[in-house]
C-alpha positions in Angstrom: -30.9 -73.9 -61.3 -32.0 -71.9 -58.0 -31.0 -68.7 -59.6 -33.2 -69.4 -62.6 -35.9 -70.5 -60.5 -35.5 -67.1 -58.5 -35.7 -65.2 -61.8 -38.8 -66.7 -62.9 -40.7 -66.4 -59.6 -39.6 -62.6 -59.5 -40.9 -62.3 -63.1 -44.2 -63.9 -62.2 -44.4 -61.7 -59.1 -43.8 -58.6 -61.3 -46.4 -59.3 -63.7 -48.9 -60.1 -61.1 -48.4 -56.8 -59.3 -48.5 -54.9 -62.9 -51.5 -56.5 -63.4 -53.2 -55.6 -60.4 -52.2 -51.9 -60.5 -52.8 -51.5 -64.2 -55.4 -54.3 -65.4 -54.8 -55.4 -68.8 -57.4 -55.2 -71.4 -58.1 -56.8 -74.7 -56.4 -55.2 -77.5 -59.4 -55.9 -79.8 -62.6 -55.6 -77.9 -61.4 -53.8 -74.5 -62.4 -56.7 -72.4 -60.6 -58.3 -69.6 -58.3 -61.3 -70.8 -56.7 -63.9 -68.6 -53.6 -63.2 -66.8 -51.3 -60.8 -69.0 -52.6 -62.2 -72.3 -53.3 -59.6 -74.9 -56.7 -60.8 -76.0 -59.5 -62.0 -74.0 -61.0 -65.7 -74.4 -63.9 -64.5 -76.6 -61.8 -62.6 -78.9 -59.1 -65.7 -79.0 -61.6 -68.1 -79.8 -63.3 -65.7 -82.6 -60.3 -65.1 -84.4 -61.3 -66.5 -87.9 -59.2 -69.1 -90.6 -59.3 -68.8 -94.1 -62.6 -70.7 -95.1 -64.0 -71.8 -98.2 -62.4 -74.0 -101.2 -58.7 -73.2 -101.1 -55.6 -73.7 -103.4 -53.6 -76.6 -101.8 -50.4 -74.8 -102.3 -51.0 -71.1 -101.9 -54.5 -70.9 -100.2 -56.0 -68.8 -103.3 -59.8 -69.0 -103.2 -61.0 -71.5 -105.6 -64.1 -71.6 -107.6 -65.3 -75.0 -106.4 -64.1 -77.8 -103.9 -63.7 -79.9 -107.2 -60.4 -78.2 -108.1 -57.1 -78.4 -105.9 -55.0 -75.8 -107.6 -55.5 -72.0 -108.6 -54.5 -71.0 -112.1 -51.3 -69.5 -111.3 -50.2 -73.0 -109.0 -51.6 -75.2 -111.7 -49.8 -73.4 -114.7 -46.1 -72.7 -113.3 -43.8 -73.8 -110.9 -44.0 -71.3 -107.9 -40.8 -70.8 -105.8 -42.4 -71.9 -102.8 -43.7 -75.3 -102.1 -46.4 -74.4 -99.9 -47.9 -70.9 -98.4 -50.5 -70.7 -95.4 -51.5 -67.9 -93.5 -53.2 -67.7 -90.0 -56.6 -65.9 -91.2 -57.8 -63.1 -93.6 -56.5 -59.7 -93.2 -59.7 -58.4 -93.5 -60.5 -59.3 -89.9 -59.0 -58.8 -86.5 -55.9 -60.5 -87.8 -55.5 -57.4 -89.8 -55.9 -55.2 -86.9 -53.3 -57.6 -84.9 -50.7 -57.1 -87.6 -51.3 -53.2 -87.9 -50.9 -53.1 -84.0 -47.4 -54.7 -84.5 -46.4 -52.7 -87.2 -47.8 -49.1 -86.5 -48.3 -49.1 -82.9 -45.5 -51.2 -81.8 -47.0 -53.4 -79.5 -44.3 -56.2 -79.0 -46.8 -58.5 -77.2 -48.6 -59.1 -80.5 -45.5 -60.6 -81.9 -45.4 -63.4 -79.4 -49.0 -64.0 -79.7 -49.0 -64.3 -83.6 -45.9 -66.5 -83.1 -47.6 -68.8 -80.5 -50.2 -69.4 -83.1 -48.1 -69.9 -85.8 -46.2 -72.7 -83.8 -49.5 -74.4 -82.9 -50.2 -74.5 -86.7 -46.8 -75.7 -87.6 -47.0 -78.6 -84.9 -50.1 -80.0 -86.4 -49.7 -79.4 -90.2 -47.7 -81.3 -92.6 -45.3 -80.6 -94.1 -44.4 -77.6 -91.9 -43.9 -80.0 -89.0 -40.7 -81.3 -90.9 -38.7 -77.9 -91.2 -35.1 -77.7 -90.3 -34.5 -73.8 -89.9 -36.5 -70.4 -89.6 -36.0 -67.3 -91.3 -38.0 -64.2 -92.6 -38.7 -61.7 -95.5 -36.0 -59.0 -95.3 -36.3 -55.0 -95.3 -33.9 -52.6 -96.7 -31.8 -51.2 -94.0 -33.3 -47.8 -94.9 -37.2 -49.3 -94.4 -35.7 -50.7 -90.9 -34.4 -47.6 -89.8 -37.6 -46.1 -90.4 -39.9 -48.4 -88.5 -37.4 -49.1 -86.1 -37.7 -52.8 -86.5 -39.0 -55.7 -88.9 -41.9 -57.3 -87.7 -41.4 -60.4 -89.9 -37.9 -61.1 -88.0 -39.3 -60.3 -84.6 -42.3 -63.1 -85.1 -39.7 -65.6 -86.8 -37.2 -65.3 -83.9 -40.1 -66.3 -81.7 -41.3 -69.1 -83.8 -37.7 -70.6 -83.9 -37.1 -70.5 -80.0 -40.6 -72.0 -79.3 -39.6 -74.7 -82.0 -36.1 -75.1 -80.7 -35.0 -74.8 -84.4 -32.3 -72.7 -85.6 -33.2 -69.0 -86.5 -31.2 -67.7 -89.4 -31.0 -64.6 -91.5 -30.7 -66.1 -94.9 -31.7 -63.3 -97.0 -30.9 -59.7 -97.4 -33.1 -56.8 -99.2 -30.5 -54.4 -101.2 -33.1 -51.9 -102.8 -36.3 -50.4 -101.9 -39.3 -51.4 -104.1 -42.9 -50.3 -104.7 -45.8 -51.8 -102.9 -46.7 -54.8 -104.7 -50.6 -54.3 -104.4 -50.1 -51.1 -106.5 -48.6 -52.9 -109.6 -49.8 -55.3 -112.2 -49.1 -59.1 -111.9 -46.4 -58.8 -114.6 -44.9 -55.7 -113.0 -44.7 -57.2 -109.7 -42.6 -59.7 -110.7 -40.2 -57.3 -112.6 -40.3 -55.2 -109.3 -38.8 -57.7 -107.1 -36.5 -59.2 -109.5 -32.8 -58.6 -107.8 -34.0 -57.2 -104.8 -33.2 -60.5 -102.4 -29.7 -61.5 -102.0 -28.3 -64.8 -100.3 -26.5 -64.2 -97.0 -25.5 -67.8 -96.8 -26.3 -71.1 -98.4 -29.4 -72.6 -96.9 -29.7 -76.1 -96.1 -32.5 -78.5 -95.7 -36.4 -77.3 -95.6 -36.6 -73.8 -94.4 -39.7 -71.7 -93.0 -40.1 -68.3 -94.5 -42.0 -66.0 -92.0 -43.7 -62.7 -93.1 -46.4 -60.6 -91.7 -48.9 -60.5 -94.7 -49.1 -62.7 -97.8 -50.7 -60.3 -100.5 -49.9 -61.1 -103.9 -47.3 -63.7 -103.1 -44.8 -62.3 -105.1 -42.4 -61.4 -102.4 -42.2 -64.9 -100.8 -42.0 -66.5 -104.2 -39.1 -64.1 -105.1 -37.5 -65.0 -101.6 -38.4 -68.7 -102.2 -36.6 -68.9 -105.8 -33.2 -67.1 -104.2 -33.3 -69.5 -101.3 -34.0 -72.4 -103.8 -31.1 -71.2 -106.0 -28.5 -71.3 -103.4 -29.3 -75.1 -102.4 -32.2 -75.0 -100.3 -34.2 -78.3 -100.2 -37.9 -76.8 -99.9 -39.3 -73.5 -98.8 -42.6 -73.4 -96.6 -44.2 -70.1 -96.3 -46.2 -68.8 -93.3 -47.8 -65.4 -92.6 -50.1 -63.9 -90.0 -52.6 -63.0 -92.6 -53.5 -63.3 -96.1 -55.1 -60.1 -98.0 
């Protein structure tokens, strides 16, 4: 216990000295954040949520508040039970995702994971999950980028929630970007790309960085449920 406290004290002193000699700057506006935070208080508060009428299942924009489901969720069985994103990609949320993916800012993953954890603790049915997993990349893609951002975020989320972090899926072949394909081609593009590593149990939280068309997380959810998963709840940083 004393050793653990000593390590925490040294870490805190180290962060203080680092901040004294190299004052942190807000990743979005360049202002001064509190302590070693990556965003200043104003930028943290101004991160937008998804507004307007939204589909209860996937958050697709709806024509009016009298509707509860979008066309896709209302006319077929989706692979996932619920999909949510922290905010719109065409905002500072997109800037944060790009900073993590292309500028390799590890503190962004912790920030996003913290915001996801805050969301999960206050939103049903996300607060009843049993384990956390993520959308995998091919080995070639991971080697090229050096990491899988969804995996990093998911690990932080699981640690903060004190839940098992499990790699349940693998991606065995590369696929063209979903946004460049038609709706029909998106499903064909991903069919057979994901495979189970182990049979999932209970309710699973599936983490990814961006929800674009939803086809990727839906295919992952179908594979998870084919292996025995009870429910799949999707949470992403941003929705395109």
